[in-house]
C-alpha positions as CSV (number, residue, x, y, z in Angstrom):
1,M,45.8,109.0,102.5
2,S,45.2,112.8,102.7
3,D,45.6,115.0,99.7
4,D,48.5,116.9,101.3
5,A,50.7,113.7,101.7
6,M,54.1,113.9,100.1
7,D,55.0,111.2,97.6
8,V,58.1,110.1,99.4
9,I,59.9,111.0,102.7
10,V,63.6,110.1,102.8
11,V,65.1,109.8,106.2
12,G,68.9,110.6,106.2
13,A,70.8,112.9,103.9
14,G,73.9,110.8,103.4
15,P,74.9,109.5,100.0
16,A,72.0,106.9,99.9
17,G,69.3,109.4,101.0
18,A,70.5,112.3,98.9
19,A,70.8,110.1,95.8
20,A,67.3,108.8,96.3
21,A,65.9,112.3,96.8
22,L,67.7,113.6,93.7
23,V,66.4,110.8,91.4
24,L,62.8,111.2,92.8
25,A,62.8,115.0,92.4
26,R,64.1,114.7,88.9
27,A,61.1,112.5,88.1
28,G,58.8,115.2,89.4
29,L,57.7,113.4,92.6
30,Q,57.1,115.4,95.8
31,V,59.9,114.4,98.2
32,V,61.2,115.6,101.5
33,L,64.8,114.8,102.6
34,I,65.0,114.8,106.4
35,E,68.4,115.2,108.1
36,R,68.7,115.3,111.9
37,G,72.0,117.1,111.7
38,S,72.2,120.9,111.4
39,A,73.3,120.4,107.8
40,A,73.8,117.4,105.5
41,G,77.1,115.7,106.4
42,V,77.8,117.3,109.7
43,K,77.1,114.0,111.6
44,N,78.8,111.7,109.1
45,M,82.2,110.1,109.6
46,T,84.0,108.0,107.0
47,G,87.4,106.8,106.1
48,G,87.2,109.1,103.2
49,R,87.2,107.2,99.9
50,L,84.6,107.1,97.1
51,Y,84.7,104.7,94.1
52,T,83.2,107.1,91.6
53,H,81.3,104.7,89.2
54,A,78.0,105.2,91.1
55,L,78.5,109.0,91.3
56,K,79.0,109.1,87.5
57,T,75.7,107.2,87.0
58,L,73.9,109.5,89.5
59,C,75.3,112.8,88.1
60,P,76.5,112.0,84.6
61,E,76.6,115.6,83.5
62,N,78.2,117.3,86.5
63,H,79.9,114.6,88.6
64,Q,83.2,116.4,88.1
65,E,81.8,119.3,90.0
66,A,81.4,117.2,93.2
67,P,83.8,118.2,96.0
68,L,86.3,115.4,95.4
69,E,89.6,115.8,97.2
70,R,92.3,113.8,95.4
71,R,92.4,111.2,92.8
72,V,94.0,108.0,94.3
73,T,97.0,107.0,92.2
74,R,99.0,105.2,95.0
75,E,97.6,102.2,96.8
76,L,99.6,101.0,99.8
77,I,99.0,98.0,102.2
78,S,101.2,97.9,105.3
79,M,101.8,95.1,107.8
80,M,103.0,96.4,111.2
81,S,104.7,94.5,114.0
82,G,106.3,96.3,116.9
83,S,108.1,99.3,115.4
84,S,108.6,97.6,112.0
85,T,106.5,97.9,108.9
86,V,106.4,96.0,105.6
87,T,104.6,97.9,102.8
88,M,103.3,96.7,99.4
89,E,102.7,99.5,97.0
90,M,100.9,99.9,93.7
91,A,101.3,103.3,91.9
92,S,99.8,103.9,88.5
93,P,98.3,106.9,86.6
94,E,96.2,104.3,84.9
95,F,93.9,104.2,87.9
96,A,92.4,107.3,86.1
97,D,89.4,108.4,88.1
98,N,88.6,105.1,89.7
99,S,88.4,106.5,93.2
100,Y,88.9,109.8,95.0
101,T,89.3,110.7,98.6
102,V,86.4,112.7,100.0
103,L,85.3,114.6,103.1
104,R,81.7,113.7,103.9
105,T,80.8,117.2,105.2
106,R,81.5,118.6,101.8
107,L,80.3,115.6,99.7
108,D,77.0,115.1,101.5
109,A,76.2,118.8,101.4
110,W,76.8,118.9,97.7
111,L,74.6,115.9,97.0
112,A,71.8,117.3,99.2
113,A,72.1,120.6,97.3
114,Q,71.7,118.7,94.0
115,A,68.5,117.2,95.3
116,E,67.3,120.6,96.4
117,A,68.1,122.1,93.0
118,A,66.0,119.3,91.4
119,G,63.0,120.1,93.5
120,A,63.4,118.1,96.7
121,M,62.6,119.8,100.1
122,L,65.6,119.5,102.5
123,A,64.7,119.7,106.2
124,T,67.7,119.8,108.5
125,G,67.9,119.7,112.3
126,V,64.8,117.4,112.3
127,K,64.8,114.1,114.1
128,V,62.4,111.4,113.0
129,D,61.0,109.8,116.1
130,E,58.8,107.1,114.6
131,L,57.1,105.9,111.5
132,L,53.4,106.5,111.0
133,I,51.7,103.1,110.3
134,K,48.1,102.5,109.3
135,D,46.7,99.0,108.7
136,G,50.3,97.6,108.6
137,K,51.4,100.1,106.0
138,V,54.0,102.9,106.5
139,V,52.2,106.2,105.7
140,G,54.7,108.8,106.9
141,V,56.8,109.8,109.9
142,R,56.4,111.7,113.1
143,C,59.0,114.3,114.2
144,G,58.3,115.5,117.7
145,E,54.6,116.5,117.7
146,D,54.5,117.0,113.9
147,E,53.1,114.2,111.7
148,M,54.3,114.2,108.0
149,P,52.1,111.9,105.8
150,A,53.6,110.3,102.7
151,H,52.9,107.5,100.3
152,A,56.2,105.9,101.0
153,V,59.3,106.3,103.2
154,I,63.0,105.5,102.4
155,V,65.1,104.9,105.5
156,A,68.7,105.7,104.9
157,E,69.9,107.0,108.3
158,G,72.9,104.8,108.9
159,A,74.0,101.6,110.6
160,N,72.5,102.2,114.1
161,C,69.0,102.4,112.6
162,L,65.8,101.6,114.6
163,L,63.0,102.7,112.2
164,P,62.8,99.5,110.1
165,R,61.8,97.5,113.3
166,Q,58.8,99.7,113.7
167,A,57.6,98.5,110.3
168,S,58.0,94.9,111.4
169,L,60.8,94.4,109.0
170,K,63.1,91.5,110.0
171,V,66.3,93.1,111.4
172,G,68.8,90.8,113.0
173,E,70.7,91.8,116.1
174,L,74.0,93.5,115.4
175,D,76.7,90.8,115.6
176,P,79.7,92.2,117.5
177,H,82.0,90.2,115.2
178,H,80.5,91.9,112.2
179,V,80.1,95.4,113.5
180,A,83.1,97.7,113.9
181,T,83.9,100.9,115.7
182,G,85.6,103.4,113.5
183,V,87.7,106.2,114.9
184,K,89.1,109.0,112.7
185,A,91.2,112.0,113.1
186,T,91.8,114.6,110.4
187,F,95.1,116.5,110.3
188,E,95.5,119.8,108.4
189,L,98.7,120.1,106.3
190,P,99.6,122.3,103.3
191,A,98.9,120.7,100.0
192,N,102.5,120.8,98.8
193,V,103.6,119.1,102.0
194,I,101.2,116.2,101.4
195,E,102.4,115.9,97.8
196,E,106.0,115.8,98.9
197,R,105.5,113.2,101.6
198,F,103.4,110.9,99.5
199,H,105.2,111.4,96.2
200,V,102.1,112.5,94.3
201,A,101.4,115.3,91.8
202,P,99.0,118.1,92.6
203,G,95.4,116.7,92.6
204,E,96.7,113.1,93.1
205,G,96.7,111.2,96.4
206,A,97.4,108.0,98.3
207,A,95.3,105.5,100.1
208,Q,97.1,103.3,102.7
209,L,95.7,100.5,104.8
210,F,97.4,99.0,107.9
211,V,97.1,95.7,109.6
212,G,98.8,94.2,112.7
213,E,100.2,96.3,115.4
214,V,97.6,99.0,114.8
215,T,94.9,96.9,116.4
216,Q,97.2,94.9,118.7
217,G,96.5,91.8,116.6
218,L,92.7,92.1,116.8
219,A,90.5,91.9,113.7
220,G,90.4,95.3,112.1
221,G,93.0,97.7,110.7
222,G,94.0,101.3,110.1
223,F,93.6,103.6,107.2
224,L,95.1,106.8,105.9
225,Y,93.8,108.9,103.0
226,T,95.2,112.1,101.6
227,N,92.8,115.0,101.0
228,R,93.6,118.4,99.4
229,D,95.0,120.0,102.5
230,T,94.3,117.4,105.2
231,I,95.1,113.8,106.0
232,S,92.4,111.4,107.3
233,L,93.8,108.8,109.7
234,G,91.9,106.2,111.6
235,I,91.3,102.7,112.8
236,V,88.5,100.2,112.5
237,L,88.1,97.5,115.2
238,T,85.4,94.9,115.6
239,V,83.2,95.4,118.6
240,A,83.7,91.8,119.6
241,G,87.5,92.2,119.7
242,M,87.3,95.5,121.6
243,L,85.1,93.9,124.3
244,E,87.1,90.7,124.5
245,K,90.4,92.4,125.0
246,K,89.0,95.4,126.8
247,V,90.9,97.8,124.7
248,E,90.1,101.5,124.3
249,P,89.9,102.7,120.7
250,A,91.2,106.1,121.7
251,A,94.3,104.5,123.2
252,L,94.9,102.4,120.0
253,M,94.4,105.6,118.0
254,A,97.0,107.4,120.0
255,A,99.5,104.6,119.6
256,F,98.8,104.5,115.9
257,E,99.5,108.2,115.5
258,A,102.8,107.7,117.3
259,H,103.9,104.6,115.4
260,P,107.3,105.2,113.5
261,A,105.6,104.4,110.2
262,V,102.8,106.9,110.7
263,A,104.1,109.8,112.9
264,P,106.3,111.3,110.1
265,L,103.4,111.3,107.7
266,I,101.3,113.5,110.0
267,A,104.2,115.5,111.6
268,G,103.3,119.2,111.9
269,G,99.7,118.6,111.2
270,R,97.0,120.3,113.2
271,M,94.1,118.0,114.3
272,V,90.9,119.6,113.0
273,E,88.5,116.7,113.5
274,Y,88.1,113.6,115.7
275,S,85.0,111.4,115.4
276,A,83.7,107.8,115.8
277,H,81.1,105.8,114.1
278,L,79.6,102.3,113.9
279,V,80.3,100.4,110.7
280,P,78.4,97.3,109.6
281,E,80.8,94.8,108.1
282,G,78.9,91.5,107.9
283,G,78.1,91.9,104.2
284,V,75.1,90.2,102.7
285,A,74.8,87.8,105.7
286,M,73.8,90.7,107.9
287,M,71.4,92.3,105.4
288,P,68.0,93.0,107.0
289,E,64.7,92.9,105.3
290,V,64.7,96.0,103.1
291,V,61.2,96.0,101.7
292,G,57.9,96.5,103.4
293,D,54.5,98.1,102.8
294,G,55.3,101.7,102.0
295,I,59.0,101.4,103.1
296,L,62.4,100.7,101.6
297,V,65.8,100.6,103.4
298,A,69.0,101.8,101.7
299,G,72.7,102.4,102.4
300,D,74.3,101.5,105.7
301,A,70.9,100.9,107.2
302,A,70.6,98.0,104.8
303,G,74.1,96.7,105.7
304,F,75.5,97.6,102.2
305,V,79.1,97.8,103.3
306,L,82.0,95.6,102.3
307,N,85.4,95.3,104.0
308,L,87.8,93.1,102.0
309,G,90.9,94.1,104.0
310,Y,92.6,95.6,101.0
311,A,89.5,97.7,100.1
312,V,86.6,99.2,102.0
313,R,83.4,100.1,100.1
314,G,80.2,101.7,101.3
315,M,79.5,105.0,99.6
316,D,79.1,103.5,96.1
317,F,76.7,100.9,97.5
318,A,74.8,103.7,99.3
319,M,74.4,105.9,96.2
320,A,73.4,103.0,94.0
321,S,70.9,101.6,96.5
322,G,69.4,105.0,96.9
323,M,69.0,105.3,93.2
324,H,67.3,101.9,92.9
325,A,65.0,102.7,95.8
326,A,64.0,105.9,94.0
327,E,63.4,104.2,90.7
328,T,61.3,101.6,92.4
329,L,59.1,104.3,93.9
330,I,58.8,106.1,90.6
331,A,57.4,103.0,89.1
332,A,55.1,102.5,92.1
333,K,53.8,106.1,91.8
334,A,52.9,105.4,88.1
335,K,50.8,102.5,89.3
336,N,49.6,104.2,92.5
337,D,50.7,101.1,94.3
338,F,53.1,101.4,97.2
339,G,52.4,97.9,98.7
340,K,55.1,95.4,99.5
341,A,54.5,93.2,96.5
342,E,55.1,96.2,94.2
343,L,58.1,97.5,96.1
344,K,59.8,94.1,95.9
345,N,61.0,95.3,92.6
346,Y,63.7,97.1,94.7
347,L,65.2,93.7,95.4
348,T,65.1,92.8,91.8
349,R,66.9,96.0,90.8
350,L,69.5,95.5,93.6
351,K,70.2,91.9,92.3
352,Q,70.6,93.1,88.8
353,S,73.1,95.8,89.8
354,F,76.6,95.6,91.3
355,V,75.1,96.1,94.8
356,L,73.9,92.6,95.6
357,R,76.0,91.0,92.9
358,D,79.3,92.2,94.6
359,L,78.0,91.6,98.2
360,E,77.0,88.1,97.2
361,F,80.3,87.5,95.4
362,Y,82.3,88.4,98.5
363,K,79.8,86.9,101.0
364,H,82.4,84.7,102.7
365,A,84.9,87.5,103.2
366,P,83.6,88.8,106.5
367,H,83.7,85.3,108.1
368,F,87.2,84.7,106.7
369,I,88.5,88.0,108.1
370,G,86.8,87.6,111.4
371,S,87.8,83.9,111.9
372,T,91.5,84.2,110.9
373,P,93.3,86.0,113.8
374,R,96.7,85.1,112.3
375,M,96.1,87.8,109.7
376,F,96.2,90.4,112.3
377,G,98.9,89.0,114.6
378,A,101.1,86.2,113.4
379,Y,101.4,87.1,109.7
380,P,102.4,90.7,110.1
381,K,105.1,89.5,112.6
382,V,106.2,86.8,110.1
383,A,106.5,89.3,107.3
384,T,108.5,91.9,109.3
385,D,110.8,89.2,110.8
386,M,111.5,87.6,107.4
387,L,112.4,90.8,105.7
388,R,114.4,92.1,108.6
389,R,116.4,88.9,108.5
390,L,116.7,89.1,104.7
391,F,118.1,92.6,104.7
392,T,120.3,92.2,107.8
393,V,124.0,91.7,107.0
394,D,125.9,90.9,110.3
395,G,128.4,88.2,109.5
396,T,126.2,85.3,110.4
397,T,125.3,82.5,108.0
398,P,122.4,83.6,105.7
399,P,119.4,81.3,105.2
400,K,119.8,78.9,102.4
401,H,116.5,79.6,100.7
402,A,113.1,81.2,101.2
403,V,111.5,78.2,102.8
404,T,114.1,78.2,105.6
405,L,113.6,81.9,106.1
406,A,109.8,81.3,106.3
407,R,110.1,78.4,108.8
408,E,112.3,80.5,111.0
409,A,109.8,83.4,111.0
410,L,106.8,81.1,111.5
411,K,108.3,79.1,114.4
412,G,105.9,79.2,117.3
413,R,103.3,81.2,115.4
414,A,101.9,79.1,112.6
415,S,102.8,76.0,110.5
416,L,103.3,76.0,106.7
417,W,100.2,73.9,106.6
418,Q,98.2,76.5,108.4
419,V,99.6,79.2,106.1
420,A,98.5,77.1,103.1
421,K,95.0,76.6,104.5
422,D,94.6,80.2,105.3
423,G,95.8,81.1,101.8
424,L,93.3,78.8,100.2
425,R,90.5,80.1,102.3
426,G,91.4,83.6,101.7
427,G,91.7,83.0,97.9
428,R,88.2,81.6,97.9
429,A,86.7,84.4,100.1
430,L,88.4,87.4,98.5
């Protein structure tokens, strides 16, 4: 290795990459953070929610300076069927600062700036074409005609990542049942209008998830997050479902925006962003090999995303995995050993943290969600039919009890036995 080699090159300036670069720079290592976009965050798309426990660990002294949008104090889950919607709500100031809505263009730029301030070099508008490999060990990257040597490389460039394959890491084929296409639109609205519509105080916000009509009964769902002066609205749909039913995400998105439960929430808003992104949702079952000679994989590139239906997590996993990757390389630098055996400490750190612990705990959730189509078709219809019947007063004989009401709604859609089995499977998985 030449004397001008950097200690670490980090590919991707999202939450995982920026967190890794920040921790490395604080420890005094020479680190370059490479971002193919013109600035950190410009190519990133997300639903817009960050669980802040990882951010507090990463930036214990200044995490409150991060560009967080609104503290989530209202949680809503809506089941949609036709033009009808049934919504369950949890509102509580006791959520404290559990989670905030965020805009990645702002958050990623702030995190990258923290890394720069700590001493990392940020290179934007640079595309990494391939890894440099010598004697089976990753020793840097090539960007166009330029070669950049390094003792180790952290790959954190997102779900559709090809670099780990070049290092002969075992990376499974993307399963269309466990990979989703996310489409998001951002609508600009005055802060006071958002607060009035969602019944929140200044600085507070709402997170709402939708299931059923939003995806025409296919596995997936919709989301809405309130930002300071914008609303993030979008859908997530498995690639398998999209191909099987030959649906166009853009058409579903348009119908979602026009739905009676959604249209009033974004009325008068000016669309300021529209984007799409691949999202890995297979959990630990889709996790590729993340350790090699001179290379570690973090964030979405490692499959560290979890969709539980009622909660979607990714950014907290990304930040934490980036920190653990950095800590692993700091220890490796002290020993001057960047071989695979030494870097396997990364897996040990992940297993001892919430990253692999939580992914392992919910390992059956992706299969349950993907193999239970009634969750996205029959059950939302049952819920809306039951409550419509319950609240309708028209002179006809009311149902004698809840079981009768449920049987009427379930007729031709599912049996009580199927509901019980799905409930048991869901309880075990979630």
